[in-house]
C-alpha positions, 0 to 999 in steps of 0.5 A: 122253529126252536124256541129259547128260554131265558136261561138259553139266551143267558148261555148264548150270550155268555158263550159270545161274550167270554173267552176270546178264544174258542177252545174256552168256549167250547169248554164253557159250552160243555161244563154248561150241558153238563148241569142238565146233562151229565152223561155229555163227555165231549164236544168238538168241533170239526171244520171243513176246508174246501180248497183241500175237500178236508174235514180237520179237528179244530176245538174240543173238551172232553172229560178223559183225555183220547185220541180223537184229535189232530186228524183230517179226513176227506169229505168226499169219502165221507159219504154220510157226513156229505149227505149231512150236509147237503140236507142239512141234518144232524144224525143221532145215534144212541149206540154206536156199536152199529157201526163196529164193522165200519172202516172209518178211522173217525168210527174206531177212535170214538168207541176206542174212547168208549163212546157209545152213543153221538150226535152229528150236526153240520154247521151251516152259514147261508148255505156254505159248511163250516164244519161238523158239532160232534157231542158224545156220551158213554152212555146208550140211548141218551139223545133224546128230543130234549137234548137234541133240541138244545144241541141244536141251538148250541150249534147255531152258536157255534156256526155263529162263533166260527162265521166270525172269526172266519170273516175277520180273517178274511177281512185281513186277507182280502185286505192284503189282496187289495195291497197287492191289487193297487201295488199292480200285482207286484207280488211274484209268488202265486196263489199256489205258492201260498196255498203250497206252503200252508200245507206243508205248515200244516203237515209240519204242525201236525207231525210234531204236535205231540213234541210241542203239544199243539192244540188243534186249534192253534194248529188251524191257525198256523195254516190261516196265518202262514199265507200272509207270512210275507206281507212286508213284501209289498214295501219292498221297490220293484227292481229289487223285488222282481230282480231276474238275478242275484241281490247286491249286498245293499239290495238284500239288506232292503229285501231283509227289511220286509220282515220289519215293514210285514210286522209294521203293517200286520200292526197297523191293521189289527189295529184299524180293524180292531182284531187284536182278540183274534185267536192266536194273533201274536202268532200271526205277528211272530210268522210275519216277523220271524220266518226268517230267523235261523237256529244258529242266530245268523237270521234276521231281523233280531238275529234270534237262536233256537227256541228263541223263535216261536215255534209258529215261525220255525215251521213257517220257515221250513215249509217257506224255504222248501218250496222256494227250493222247489219252485221255479224262480226267476233266477233259478229253476225248480229243484227235484224233490230228492236236492231239496230234502238233502239241502233241508238235511244239511241245514238241520239243526243249523239254521232249520229246526230238525223237528220240523225239517224231520216232519218233512222227511218223514212224509215224503208222500204227503209232501208229493201229494200237497206238491201234485195238489197245488201246481202253478198254472206254467206248470 
């Protein structure tokens, strides 16, 4: 049982009420911790993606820049983290040098950053693993029971913060899925397609993170929002959406309207469910409205060009087109990865963002792994 004093309760309330984004909250948490424990140099959260069985960096705050960001690891290959999650226990390491012979990437990065001690706490909600809290210091033997107790409390706060954001995004996703069900399962795109293109979007975002200074938190939300890109297709008539053949000019014009319809729908859902303060909610709107814009201005609905198109929409555009090319459709067979890459190369810098295209072209093995992991049921 953790006993909270009045000051701790006030701090918890402050974390929950201020800063609409988790990154801001983590900054405030480390700032507050430093008042009592100045040796705490880093506070970080990694999320667990159950569908891919990976732990991925999400939000962090540290006093000096390091390379402890923009990476992920397969949980089933991290025995110690698996054990902590299954036992709901924290791990205190007051001398990280005992792991100097470890081959794990995370351990090597921690040592390279100069950290000498750490605590790891699994973030669990009703038995479900949401992720891990990592706290590091450049001093040895500093994580006493007093510090650990304080961090246990903070882990509960962070778990609640993560659960709140996740729950609200799930409300949005569930509402969209319900709309599809009500409209008689009319969406021709499979769940595997959505998972693939979300995974491609994640891969692209990670690869271009340094170029565009994308935070881990921003990248996480691109991954979460990408599957909602075609929300507006719910408004497209069946005879067009499900047509087994080329569309006429009039039909294509109606199909193009799904971007504006999607924008209208997402705005209404945000208002109804009071989701305007969800992290990077504007990025979701950009993805829904602008994922068919083209670098040369020939896209729709706004004929945006180049950097007028927000980076999240450029990322999702490449992911979506690549998956469309390599998937069976009523009007075509799936292209080979070689043919799809050749087409992306042809479109690069003209229709599609060249950095986003190169992110896929330079990671063929990762692309192939995504394709193999999320095959359509009929494959």
